[in-house]
LODO-160739 format. One record per residue (C-alpha): residue in one letter; x, y, z negated. Coordinates in pm, whole numbers, always signed. Each point is the difference from the previous one (the first is absolute). Layout:
REM residues N
   residu       xx       yy       zz
        a        X        Y        Z
...
***
This chain:
REM residues 638
   residu       xx       yy       zz
        m    +3194   +21418   -11652
        t     -259     -219     +168
        i      +60     -304     +217
        e     -193     -148     +288
        s     -105     -359      -52
        p      -84     -235     +290
        p     -358      +42     +119
        s     -100     -340     -129
        s     +114      +73     -356
        g     -279     +240      -84
        h     +237     +234     -185
        e      +62     +271     +257
        g     +148     +326     -128
        k      +45     -114     -358
        s     +310      +44     -212
        f     +229     -297      -56
        a     -110      -34     -364
        e     -366      +22      +98
        t      +38     -264     +269
        a     +199     -233     -225
        l     -255      +21     -279
        a     -285      -62     +237
        l     +173     -303     +148
        g      +73     -121     -352
        g     -370      -21      -76
        k      -48     +328     -185
        s     -320     +195      +19
        a      -29     +264     +267
        d      -25     +267     -270
        e     +322     -108     -173
        a     +182      -20     +331
        r     -123     +347      +94
        r     +102     +152     -333
        t     +345     -157       +9
        g      +39     +113     +356
        a      -75     +359     -104
        i     +283      -10     -255
        d     +234     -154     +256
        t      -86     +273     +250
        a      +55     +274     -258
        d     +341     -147      -72
        d      +89      +12     +370
        q     -112     +362      +14
        v     +221      +95     -294
        e     +291     -172     +174
        a      -57     +214     +308
        l      +61     +313     -208
        f     +367      -95      -33
        a     +274       -9     +259
        p      +67     -359     +116
        q     +335      -23     -178
        y     -171      +80     -332
        q     -298     -232      +29
        t      -44     -315     -210
        v     +164     -233     +250
        n     +320     +206      -31
        s      -21      +52     -376
        p     +273     -142     -224
        a     -224     -264     -161
        h     -134     -126     +332
        r     +337       -9     +173
        a     +166     -173     -295
        v     -230     -301      +47
        w      -42      -21     +377
        d     +321     +143     +149
        r     +326     -187      +13
        g     +191     +167     -278
        v     -120     +230     -276
        p      +38     +375      +72
        v     +169      +64     -333
        e      +50     +368      +74
        l     -379      +48       -4
        f      -19     -138     -354
        q     +258     +241     -137
        s     -109     +322     -162
        t     +194     +318      -56
        p      -33     +256     -279
        p     -250     +271     +100
        v     +115     +345     +100
        t     -244     +234     -170
        p       -6     +363     +124
        p      +70     +252     -279
        d     -344     +162      +26
        v     -170     -339      -29
        q     +218      -90     -297
        r     -101     +325     -168
        v     -369      -85      +40
        m      +62     -344     -147
        d     +195     +138     -296
        d     -262     +267      -67
        s     -280     -257      +17
        v     +167     -226     -253
        a      +55     +301     -226
        v     -371      +86      +18
        v     -102     -345     -122
        q     +268       -8     -268
        r     -113     +341     -128
        h     -365     -100      -21
        k      +88     -333     -157
        a     +206     +171     -270
        a     -280     +252      -65
        g     -269     -269      -18
        t     -190     +154     +293
        l      +59     -271     +259
        r     -351     -145      -38
        n     -342     +150      -54
        d     -264      -97     -255
        e     -102     -297     +216
        g     +356     -131       +7
        k      +44      +92     +367
        i     +286     +203     +148
        a     -105     +358      -77
        e      -97     +246     +272
        g     +265     +241     -129
        v     +267     -263      +65
        l     -126      -59     +353
        a       +1     +375      +65
        d     +352      +46     -138
        l     +118     -288     +216
        g     -156     +172     +299
        a     +192     +318      -79
        a     +320     -206      -20
        g      -69     -148     +346
        y      -64     -356     -117
        w     -310      -62     +210
        g     +165     +130     +317
        l     +308     -223       -2
        l     -127     -204     +296
        v     -155     +297     +183
        g     +212     +168     +267
        k     +150     +342      -63
        e     -205     +150     +282
        h     -311      -68     -211
        g     +137     +113     -336
        g     +162     -320     -121
        s     +357     -120      -48
        g      +18     -262     +275
        a     +185     -241     -230
        p     +154     -307     +163
        f     -184     -308     -120
        s     +336     -149      -99
        s      +28     +287     -252
        f     -368       +3     -102
        a      -31     -371      -82
        p     +286      -28     -254
        f     -111     +332     -146
        l     -325     -171      -99
        t     +211     -237     -210
        r     +153     +301     -174
        m     -342     +158      -58
        a     -136     -331     -132
        l     +264      +16     -276
        v     -177     +312     -124
        d     -357     -104      +80
        p     -102     -288     +232
        t     -348     +147      +58
        v     +138     +326     +137
        a     +229     -202     +225
        g     -295     -205     +119
        l     -204     +309      +78
        a     +271     +119     +240
        s      -45     -325     +192
        v     -381      +25       -6
        h      +17     +357     +131
        g     +288      -22     +246
        c      +12     -363     +116
        i     -349     -148       +3
        g     -198     +321      -54
        a      -82     +265     +257
        v     +356     +123      +57
        d     +126     -290     +212
        p     -314      -35     +217
        v      -11     +373      +76
        r     +371      +47      +70
        t      +10     -316     +215
        f     -334      +10     +181
        g     -130     +353      -46
        s      -29     +248     +285
        p     +204     +323      -26
        e     -316     +177     -115
        q      -73     -265     -264
        k     +357       +9     -129
        q      -11     +376      -34
        r     -338      -17     -173
        f      +74     -278     -251
        l     +372      -39      -62
        p      +78     +335     -170
        g     -260      -67     -270
        l     +123     -356      -39
        a     +357     +129      -29
        d      -64     +259     -272
        g     -229     -231     -196
        s     -309     +216      +28
        r     -166     -297     +173
        l     +130     -322     -153
        s      -96     -308     +197
        a     -119     -356      -21
        f      -73     -277     +249
        a     -346     -156      +12
        l      +13     -342     +165
        t     -123     -266     -244
        e     -374      -66      -31
        p     -208     -231     -219
        c       -4     -255     +285
        a     +330      +90     +169
        g     +334      -64     -168
        s     +248     -218     +184
        d     -265      -48     +270
        l       -7     +346     +152
        t     -235     -113     +275
        a     -281       -3     -261
        l      -18     +380      -20
        r     -352     +140      -36
        t      +50     +375      -50
        t     -118     +174     +316
        a      +29     +343     +158
        r     -255     +107     +263
        l      +68     +297     +227
        e     -265     +268      -14
        g      +91     +317     +184
        d     +343     +107     -115
        e      -12     -198     -326
        y      +18     -361     -112
        i     -264     -123     -244
        v     +169     -244     -241
        n     -180     -270     -197
        g     +152     -275     -210
        e     +203      -82     -308
        k     +372      -28      -74
        l     +153     -173     -301
        f     +326      +11     -201
        i     +118     +332     +143
        t     +296     +135     -196
        n      +45     +375      -55
        v     -356      +89      +98
        v     -189     +280     -177
        p     -215     +276     +149
        g     +209     +232     +213
        r     +244     -257     +133
        t      +83      -52     +368
        i      -39     -363     +101
        g      +67     -215     +301
        l     -329     -185      +46
        v      -13     -322     +202
        c     -349      -53     +138
        l     -183     -139     +301
        i      -87     +229     +290
        e     -209     -170     +266
        g     +101     -332     -151
        k     +375      +64      +15
        p     +233      +91     -290
        a      +99     +366      -13
        v     +168     +239     -243
        l     -154     +333     -101
        i     +185     +254     -213
        v     -260      +92     -258
        e      +20     +296     -234
        l     -211      -93     -298
        p     -211     +278     -153
        a      +99     +153     -333
        e     -294     -164     -175
        e     -216     -307      +48
        n     -329      +58     +178
        e     -283     -195     +160
        h     +223      -96     +292
        f     +318      -87     -192
        q      +34     -180     -332
        l     +279     -182     -180
        r      -61     -346     -140
        k     +169      -23     -340
        y      +99     -333     -152
        g     +238     -141     -256
        l     +337      -93     +149
        w     +287     -133     -208
        a     +269      +88     +253
        l      +77     +352     +127
        k     -125     +134     -332
        h     +197     +325      +25
        t     -147     +103     +334
        y     -353      +21     +130
        n     -121     -307     +188
        r     -359      +20     +115
        g     -244     -127     +255
        i     -148     +246     +250
        i     -359       +0     +120
        f      -96     +193     +313
        r     -361      +71      +91
        d      -40     +199     +321
        f     +327     +175      -78
        r     +107     +240     +276
        v     +356      +14     +133
        p     +114     +224     +289
        a      +54     -201     +317
        a     +334     +179      +32
        n     +123     -201     -300
        l      +11     -327     +194
        l     +354     -134      +43
        a      +82     -157     +333
        a     +268     -266      +34
        p     +168      +11     +344
        r      -73     -372      +15
        g     -251     -183     -214
        d     -246     +108     -262
        g      -37      +56     -373
        l     +160     -330      -95
        t     +309     +107     +192
        i      +17     +319     -207
        a      -72     -187     -324
        y     +276     -254      +56
        h     +264     +260      +85
        g      +32     +163     -342
        l      -13     -320     -202
        n     +366      -79      +69
        l     +110     +316     -179
        g     -224      -82     -294
        r     +143     -350      -27
        v     +356     +129      -27
        a     -118     +256     -255
        l     -145     -281     -214
        c     +338     -173       -3
        a     +173     +327      -90
        n     -242      +57     -286
        a      +62     -355     -123
        a     +374      +67       -9
        g      -63     +298     -226
        t     -257     -176     -218
        m     +233     -295      -62
        r     +272     +244     -101
        l     -240     +136     -262
        m      -54     -355     -125
        m     +376      -56      -22
        a      +52     +332     -178
        s     -253     -107     -265
        i     +134     -353      -35
        i     +355     +115      -81
        p      -63     +197     -324
        w     -246     -262     -121
        a     +251     -277      +66
        r     +262     +195     -196
        f     -246      +63     -286
        r     -169     -337      -33
        r     +198     -256     -199
        t      -59     -372      -36
        y     +204     -224     -227
        g     +224     +291      -83
        a      +91     +108     +356
        e     -138     +240     +260
        i     -207     -175     +264
        a     +212     +192     +251
        s     +266     -258      -78
        r     -230     -291      +86
        e      +34     -169     +338
        l     -371       +4      +82
        v      -23     +376      -45
        q     +324      +57     +188
        r     -129     -215     +285
        r     -318     +206      +15
        l     +195     +324      +21
        g     +231     -142     +267
        e     -286     -131     +210
        i     -209     +316      -22
        a     +308     +186     +126
        g       +4     -233     +300
        l     -365      +74      +75
        i      +67     +374      -24
        v     +297      -14     +237
        a     -195     -213     +249
        c     -284     +254       -1
        d     +251     +282      +51
        a     +148     -196     +290
        l     -335      -62     +168
        v     -109     +362      -42
        a     +324     +134     +150
        w      -17     -248     +288
        c     -365      +53      +92
        a      +10     +378      -36
        g     +306      +15     +223
        l     -171     -209     +267
        i     -304     +228       -3
        d     +219     +309      +37
        r     +171     -167     +297
        g     -335      -49     +173
        y      -77     -366      -71
        r     -357     -103      -65
        g     +130     -198     -297
        e     -322     -186      -74
        m     +163     -333      -85
        e     +280     +159     -198
        c     -236     +220     -203
        i     -215     -303      -82
        v     +310     -169     -143
        a      +68     +306     -218
        k     -360      +28     -121
        i      -36     -367      -92
        f     +338      -27     -166
        g      -35     +327     -192
        s     -348      -71     -134
        e      +79     -360      -94
        a     +331     +102     -160
        q     -176     +261     -213
        k     -261     -253     -110
        h     +268     -257      -86
        a     +216     +251     -187
        a     -296     +127     -201
        i     -111     -342     -120
        e     +315     -210       -9
        y     +247     +261     -121
        f     -174     +305     -148
        m     -286     -170     -185
        k     +193     -303     -121
        t     +288     +205     -134
        h     -228     +236     -195
        g     -220     -285     -122
        g     -316      +90     -191
        r      +84     +370       +3
        s      -71       -5     +373
        f     -369       +1      -80
        l       -3     +287     -247
        h     -184     +316      +97
        g     +265     +241     +122
        h     +236     -264     +137
        s      +59      +48     +372
        f      -58     -368      +79
        g     -341      -21     -162
        d      -96     +346     +117
        n     +114      -55     +359
        i      -29     -373      +73
        h     -262      +62     +268
        e     +228     +259     +161
        y     +275     -262      +12
        l     -221     -266     +161
        a     -224     +202     +231
        p     +262      +76     +271
        c      -24     -368      +97
        v     -330      +92     +169
        y      +74     +360     +106
        e      +56      +57     +373
        g      -99     -361      +61
        e       -4     -297     -239
        g     +337     -177       +9
        e      -87     -338     +150
        m     -234     +157     +254
        l     +280     +234     +102
        g     +234     -297      +14
        m     -224     -159     +261
        g       +4     +332     +187
        f     +379      -19       -6
        f      -17     -354     +139
        k     -241     +103     +273
        s     +230     +281     +111
        l     +293     -240       -9
        v     -161     -261     +226
        k     -207     +221     +230
        h     +256      +48     +279
        h     +114     -362      -13
        g     -361     -113      +18
        k      -79     +224     +296
        t     +313     -113     +184
        y      -25     -377      -46
        f     -327     -105     -160
        e     -244     +233     +174
        p      +61     -150     +348
        i      -49     -345     -149
        g     -319     +107     -177
        k     -143     +157     +313
        t      +78     -313     +200
        l     -166     -220     -261
        a     -304     +228       -2
        a      -25      -11     +379
        a      +20     -380       -8
        g     -255      -27     -280
        i     +252     -166     -234
        r      -47      +97     -364
        q     +256     -232     -164
        p     +286     -106     +229
        n     +123     -359      -35
        p     +362      -64     +110
        l      -93     -362      +72
        n     -271     +102     +245
        p     +150      +23     +352
        a     -274     +237     +113
        h      +83     +242     -277
        m     +371      -13      +75
        w      -64      +50     +371
        a     -209     +308      -72
        l     +283     +146     -210
        k     +290      -95     +226
        g      +62     +352     +127
        v      -66     +215     -306
        a     +172     -223     -258
        l     +340       +3     +171
        p     +107     +351     -116
        y      -72      -95     -360
        m     +190     -326      +30
        k     +297     +192     +138
        w      -18     +247     -288
        v       -5     -281     -259
        a     +291     -178     +168
        g     +200     +320      +13
        k      -59      +70     -368
        r      +99     -353     -100
        l     +312      -19     +215
        t     +139     +352      -42
        p     +215      +50     -311
        l      -97     +273     -244
        a     +163     +336      +60
        k     +246     +114     -264
        p     -120     +325     -163
        n     +210     +314      +33
        l       +7      +97     -367
        p     +169     +307     -148
        q     +272      -21     -261
        m     -159     -152     -310
        s      +94     -183     -315
        k      +27     -377      +41
        s     -324      -75     -183
        l     -208     +265     +179
        h     +149     -113     +330
        e     -113     -356      -72
        h     -353     +119      -77
        a      -14     +199     +324
        e     +129     -298     +199
        f     -260     -225     -163
        a     -277     +244      +90
        c     +114      +32     +361
        e      +18     -376      +42
        r     -344      -53     -155
        l     -161     +267     +214
        q     +137     -155     +318
        r     -120     -347     -101
        m     -352     +121      -72
        a      -88      +41     +369
        l      -26     -374      +63
        e     -189      -62     -324
        i     -251     +276      +69
        s      -43     -101     +363
        g      -40     -363     -105
        t     -276     +105     -238
        m     -173     +186     +281
        s      +32     -302     +225
        r     -129     -240     -264
        f     -312     +193     -100
        q      -62     +183     +328
        l     -346     +160       -5
        k      -53     -119     -360
        l     +291     +211     -125
        a     -234     +285      -97
        d     -155     -234     -258
        r     +335     -101     -150
        q      +27     +304     -222
        c     +203     -176     -268
        r     +263     -114     +249
        m      +18     +342     +165
        a      +33     +174     -338
        e     +275     -238     -111
        l     +202      +36     +319
        s      -48     +375      -10
        l     +120      +32     -359
        r     +311     -208      +66
        c      +86     +220     +295
        q      -60     +313     -208
        d     +222     -132     -280
        v     +287      -69     +240
        i      -34     +353     +141
        t      +12     +138     -354
        i     +319     -196      -68
        l     +165     +141     +311
        t     -110     +358      -65
        t      +98      -10     -368
        s     +341     -155      +62
        l      +82     +269     +257
        y     -128     +274     -231
        g     +205     -133     -290
        a     +310      -12     +218
        r      -19     +372      +77
        s      -35      +97     -367
        s     +304     +114     -197
        d     -169      -93     -330
        p     +118     -346     -115
        l     -320      -54     -197
        v     -210      +65     +311
        q     +220     -244     +192
        d      -41     -263     -275
        a     -376      +56      -18
        a      -32      -42     +378
        d     +218     -310       -8
        l     -198     -164     -278
        l     -337      +86     +154
        c     +112     -161     +325
        e     +137     -302     -186
        n     -325      -50     -187
        m     -214      +30     +314
        q     +232     -227     +196
        q      -15     -276     -262
        k     -380      +15       -3
        l      -10      -26     +379
        l     +225     -305      -18
        g     -197     -156     -285
        r     +299       +3     -235
        r      +29      +76     -369
        p     +199     +302     -121
        s     +361      -88      -73
        n     +183      +64     -326
        y     +219     +239     +197
        y     -310     +201      +96
        f     -113      +16     -363
        r     +343     +116     -115
        r       +8     +277     +256
        v     -359     +122      -39
        t      +32      +15     -379
        a     +328     +189      +35
        l     -181     +251     +221
        g     -280      +25     -255
        e     +253      +61     -277
        a     +153     +287     +199
        i     -347     +147      +60
        a      -81      -20     -371
        e     +316     +200      -61
        g     -134     +278     +224
        k     +213      -66     +308
        f     -282      -15     +257
        i      +38     +354     +129
        s     -341      +38     +164
        v     -181      -14     -336
        a     +240     +234     -176
        g     -195     +287     -150
        v     -339     -161      +63
        e     -222      +67     -297
        a      -90     -322     -180
        e     -326      -35     -186
        a       +6      +10     -377
        i      +27     -329     -184
        l     -342      -76     -145
        m      -41     -125     -357
        p     +372      +12      -80
        y     +118     -172     -315
        e     +294      +61     -228
        q     +307     -196     +102
***
């Protein structure tokens, strides 16, 4: 959306972010680039019905409305159609069979082509493609937790489903493709004959997507593409990719079918990459590469950035789902080692520190499960879900990193670094999701921007426009001229602040829950309602300088995300019939709550978390039952 500034401001037709940055003393180029991102965000919003846009999302309403819409934070178990379930079961069986036969990976250590083909025959690659185009049309609320299940067999295969179906060509074509484009591309994407990737990142364009340099020039009925892409997962000759490029200076998305071999117009840039070692990750170089003009996707509103942003939400939830599976693999390997390893005559499974680690990793797993179920359900219901999916991505990736280092590595000690140990062999896989689909703190600021955007437009934009018209850069409340200029536009904000301060907090309508989970949910609802004044006060204090206060925005954002995680996890735990899941949710919420309050863990917390860890060591955590643990390396005689 664009706004009209007063004629004297010199910012006619610019977005709110662009105008604010310009008034804050930023360069014209930075203001223009930020404005382009802001406009793309507005255009994505317009793709959704008003009741499902960000302003009506659970996270936004929980902060700004009076009362938290608890029902929007509750998830329900997915209802998976039998035919979809069959595809999922068959796909898991394919990977298990190849893993047992030693044929899962090729000579380069990548997932073998035979595995990809067998998965295609099972229907794996078409889970998110509609039945009318040869897929299964799986609900996302079924697909997302299924990735957790697949990650228990092989996290890379699970990740490839997300690359292909969420951020690859499947989502852009099924969402933005014409009927002809859907018919032309989706069947091949569904049966796996044309696996896909998404080419967005460039050497100069990562988080700053306005720095794109790859161009496509129309010549007759073809586009001539020139440029370079970097860090593109699942790209080899013959893939179908969604290519983000510039057409006449504006971002656009072309569906590109790469040739079967490299040639003078198309080459892959190969490099060493520690992460993603079991799949192909390459750069792509285009030199006068021809693409049919009919392959251009057209968003009903917006441009290529609109299309690029749309699929990222699905990928962010998929990352959290994969983390939930990967942490289960860590737990499954910790348990036998903890029962084998003895110190001072006793198993380390009997030691409090190890028990605490097992109990806390269970909490992280349950929280990831909760966020995945919640976000996937919102997407199926039609919500944009941008803020919610950011919460899932950041929490999942940070939880996996924490579990790997603080629990997995420290429990296995020096053996963690042996060749063949999953920690040493996969440490980059455990850490890298922190930067996939947007680096965590950068995404956190995106969350904050979405959270404050409507409030800023409603109350601060009129004030900013008035200040701009009056030529006032830094308002002074002691200057009568400044106060006179603001007398009309400041009143609505003053009324809003007074109303927030004088109106008591609404009591949340919580479902039946255990006493401890109920208390966590109440805490979260209270904190979310109190954040409105703090966030608005921060906006008021820094005004046009807020864009420079990245540390403050990131801190406020993370606190808000943590409170949302507490609420979602407590509600998820309450609907579980498994007492260990309930305890894990309770203890995760307790731990996060104490950190938010700046308090030390209580002895009661330690007693309970170690009791949970003891039960897990005894094999009572059902979701890791039957998960194959890695062999103990360099065992010794007891």
